[in-house]
C-alpha positions as CSV (number, residue, x, y, z in Angstrom):
1,X,-39.6,78.5,-3.4
2,X,-36.9,75.9,-2.7
3,X,-35.1,74.8,0.5
4,X,-32.8,72.0,1.6
5,X,-33.5,69.5,4.4
6,X,-31.4,66.6,5.7
7,X,-32.4,63.2,7.0
8,X,-32.4,63.0,10.8
9,X,-31.6,59.7,12.4
10,X,-32.1,60.3,16.1
11,X,-35.2,61.6,17.9
12,X,-36.0,62.5,21.4
13,X,-35.6,65.6,23.6
14,X,-31.8,65.1,24.1
15,X,-31.2,64.7,20.4
16,X,-33.3,67.7,19.5
17,X,-31.5,69.8,22.0
18,X,-28.1,68.8,20.6
19,X,-29.3,69.7,17.1
20,X,-30.5,73.2,18.2
21,X,-27.1,73.8,20.0
22,X,-25.4,72.9,16.7
23,X,-27.5,75.5,14.8
24,X,-30.0,73.0,13.3
25,X,-33.8,72.7,13.5
26,X,-35.5,69.3,14.0
27,X,-38.6,68.7,11.9
28,X,-40.7,66.1,10.3
29,X,-42.3,65.7,6.8
30,X,-45.5,63.5,6.5
31,X,-48.4,62.8,4.3
32,X,-48.6,61.7,0.7
33,X,-47.5,58.2,-0.3
34,X,-44.4,58.1,1.9
35,X,-43.9,57.4,5.6
36,X,-43.4,60.2,8.0
37,X,-39.7,61.1,7.9
38,X,-37.5,62.9,10.5
39,X,-35.6,65.9,9.0
40,X,-33.3,68.7,10.1
41,X,-32.7,72.1,8.6
42,X,-30.0,74.8,8.9
43,X,-31.5,77.3,11.4
44,X,-30.1,80.5,9.8
45,X,-31.2,79.6,6.3
46,X,-34.7,78.6,7.7
47,X,-35.0,81.9,9.7
48,X,-34.3,83.9,6.6
49,X,-36.8,81.9,4.6
50,X,-39.5,82.4,7.2
51,X,-39.3,86.2,6.7
52,X,-40.8,85.7,3.2
53,X,-44.5,85.5,2.8
54,X,-44.2,82.8,0.1
55,X,-42.7,80.3,2.6
56,X,-45.9,80.4,4.7
57,X,-48.5,80.4,1.9
58,X,-47.2,78.5,-1.1
59,X,-46.2,75.1,-2.2
60,X,-42.5,74.6,-1.5
61,X,-39.8,72.5,-3.2
62,X,-38.0,70.5,-0.5
63,X,-34.7,68.9,-1.5
64,X,-34.0,65.8,0.6
65,X,-31.3,63.2,-0.1
66,X,-30.9,64.5,-3.6
67,X,-34.7,64.2,-4.4
68,X,-37.2,67.0,-4.7
69,X,-40.7,66.9,-3.4
70,X,-43.6,69.3,-3.0
71,X,-44.5,70.3,0.6
72,X,-46.5,72.8,2.6
73,X,-45.4,74.4,5.9
74,X,-48.0,73.0,8.4
75,X,-46.7,73.9,11.9
76,X,-43.9,76.0,13.4
77,X,-42.8,76.2,17.0
78,X,-40.7,79.2,18.0
79,X,-39.0,80.0,21.3
80,X,-41.1,82.4,23.4
81,X,-38.5,85.2,23.5
82,X,-35.4,84.0,21.5
83,X,-35.2,84.3,17.7
84,X,-35.1,80.5,17.5
85,X,-37.2,78.0,15.7
86,X,-37.6,74.9,17.9
87,X,-39.4,72.5,15.5
88,X,-41.1,72.6,12.1
89,X,-43.6,70.3,10.3
90,X,-44.1,69.9,6.6
91,X,-46.8,68.0,4.6
92,X,-46.2,66.4,1.3
93,X,-48.7,67.3,-1.4
94,X,-49.9,65.7,-4.6
95,X,-50.3,67.7,-7.8
96,X,-53.7,66.0,-8.4
97,X,-55.1,66.4,-4.9
98,X,-56.7,69.5,-3.6
99,X,-55.3,71.1,-0.5
100,X,-56.6,73.5,2.1
101,X,-54.5,76.5,3.1
102,X,-54.8,79.9,4.7
103,X,-53.8,82.6,2.3
104,X,-53.1,86.2,3.3
105,X,-55.3,89.0,2.0
106,X,-53.3,91.8,0.4
107,X,-55.3,95.0,0.6
108,X,-54.6,97.8,-2.0
109,X,-56.1,101.2,-3.0
110,X,-57.3,102.1,0.5
111,X,-55.8,105.6,0.4
112,X,-57.3,106.4,-3.0
113,X,-60.9,105.5,-1.9
114,X,-63.5,108.2,-1.2
115,X,-64.0,106.7,2.3
116,X,-60.4,107.6,3.3
117,X,-59.5,110.4,0.9
118,X,-62.7,112.5,1.1
119,X,-64.5,111.4,4.3
120,X,-61.4,110.6,6.4
121,X,-63.1,107.4,7.5
122,X,-61.3,104.5,9.2
123,X,-61.0,101.2,7.4
124,X,-61.0,98.1,9.6
125,X,-59.5,94.9,8.2
126,X,-61.8,92.3,9.8
127,X,-60.0,89.3,8.1
128,X,-56.3,89.3,7.2
129,X,-56.3,85.7,5.7
130,X,-58.7,83.4,4.0
131,X,-58.8,79.6,4.1
132,X,-59.0,78.2,0.5
133,X,-59.2,74.9,-1.3
134,X,-57.4,74.3,-4.6
135,X,-54.9,72.2,-6.5
136,X,-51.3,72.9,-5.5
137,X,-50.6,74.6,-8.8
138,X,-53.4,77.1,-8.3
139,X,-52.4,78.1,-4.8
140,X,-51.8,81.9,-4.7
141,X,-49.2,83.5,-2.5
142,X,-51.8,86.1,-1.6
143,X,-55.3,87.3,-2.6
144,X,-55.5,90.8,-3.8
145,X,-58.4,92.9,-2.5
146,X,-59.0,96.3,-4.1
147,X,-60.3,98.9,-1.7
148,X,-60.2,101.9,-4.0
149,X,-64.0,101.9,-4.4
150,X,-64.8,102.0,-0.7
151,X,-67.4,104.6,0.4
152,X,-68.4,105.8,3.9
153,X,-70.4,103.2,5.7
154,X,-69.4,100.5,3.2
155,X,-68.9,96.8,4.2
156,X,-66.9,94.6,1.9
157,X,-67.7,90.9,2.1
158,X,-66.3,87.8,0.4
159,X,-69.1,88.0,-2.2
160,X,-67.7,91.4,-3.4
161,X,-64.3,90.0,-4.5
162,X,-63.2,87.7,-7.2
163,X,-61.0,84.8,-6.2
164,X,-58.2,83.5,-8.5
165,X,-59.0,80.9,-11.0
166,X,-59.3,77.4,-9.5
167,X,-59.5,78.7,-5.9
168,X,-62.5,78.2,-3.7
169,X,-63.1,79.7,-0.2
170,X,-63.6,77.3,2.7
171,X,-66.7,78.7,4.3
172,X,-67.2,76.4,7.3
173,X,-71.0,76.6,7.1
174,X,-71.1,80.4,6.5
175,X,-72.1,82.2,3.3
176,X,-70.0,84.6,1.2
177,X,-72.3,87.4,2.3
178,X,-71.7,86.6,6.0
179,X,-67.9,86.8,5.7
180,X,-67.0,90.5,6.2
181,X,-63.5,91.3,5.0
182,X,-63.5,95.1,5.6
183,X,-65.7,97.6,7.3
184,X,-65.6,101.4,7.1
185,X,-66.4,103.5,10.1
186,X,-66.2,107.2,10.9
187,X,-63.8,108.4,13.7
188,X,-65.6,108.7,17.0
189,X,-65.4,112.5,17.1
190,X,-66.9,112.9,13.7
191,X,-69.6,110.4,14.3
192,X,-70.6,112.2,17.4
193,X,-70.6,115.6,15.5
194,X,-72.9,114.1,12.9
195,X,-75.2,112.6,15.4
196,X,-75.5,115.8,17.5
197,X,-77.9,117.8,15.2
198,X,-80.2,114.8,15.0
199,X,-80.2,114.4,18.8
200,X,-80.9,118.1,19.3
201,X,-83.8,117.9,16.9
202,X,-85.2,114.9,18.7
203,X,-84.9,116.6,22.1
204,X,-86.4,119.9,20.9
205,X,-90.1,120.4,22.0
206,X,-92.7,120.3,19.2
207,X,-95.0,123.2,18.4
208,X,-97.8,121.5,20.3
209,X,-95.6,121.1,23.3
210,X,-94.6,124.8,23.2
211,X,-98.3,125.9,23.3
C-alpha cells in the first residue's frame, strides 16, 4: 500500500497547530540507516487510508521527496472526540531484517461449526491480534483462523493453527498451548438446565438414607 508524505521543516506546538488547521498531519519517520525525519501528510488522504486494515498491519510504501521507502505504522494519536489525526509515526524497515508486528486474527467458519450450528454455543474470541516476527516480505495482512471444526466445550490455542510461511509468534515467555485464541461456552440458561439434573441427583437421598 502506497502513500505520499512531504518533508516538514518546522517543529513545535505552534507549527503543528498551524499544520492541522491547514488540513495536514505532522509526523515523523525514524529507524533504518537514515536519521529521524519530520514529515507531514494530507489529513483527508490519511484518514481514508486508516480505514483500511492493510495500513495498520502491512509494510507500506512511503513516497517522500520523489524517493520510495518501506515503512511500518508505529504510533497514531487521534483527537479524543473529533475525527482528526493529531500525529503519526512511521518506522523504516530493511528487507533483510526481521520485524515484530501485531497482526489481526481473521476468524472464519464460526457459523458452520457444530458448536454454533447444532449446540447454539457462544464463541468467545479471546485474542483478536497476534504479535509476530518475520521478514517484511513475509508479513501477512491478517492470519486466518478456521473455526468450522469447533465443538461444544472446545478451546482453540495457538498450537492448533498453522501460521503463514516465514512467520513466528512472539510468545513473551508463554507456550503455544498457553495462548488461548477462542473458547466455546454454553449460554447461561442452557448451562443451568444441563446442570440441574446432576444437582438434583446429588441432592436426592440415597436408599440407605431413606431407610
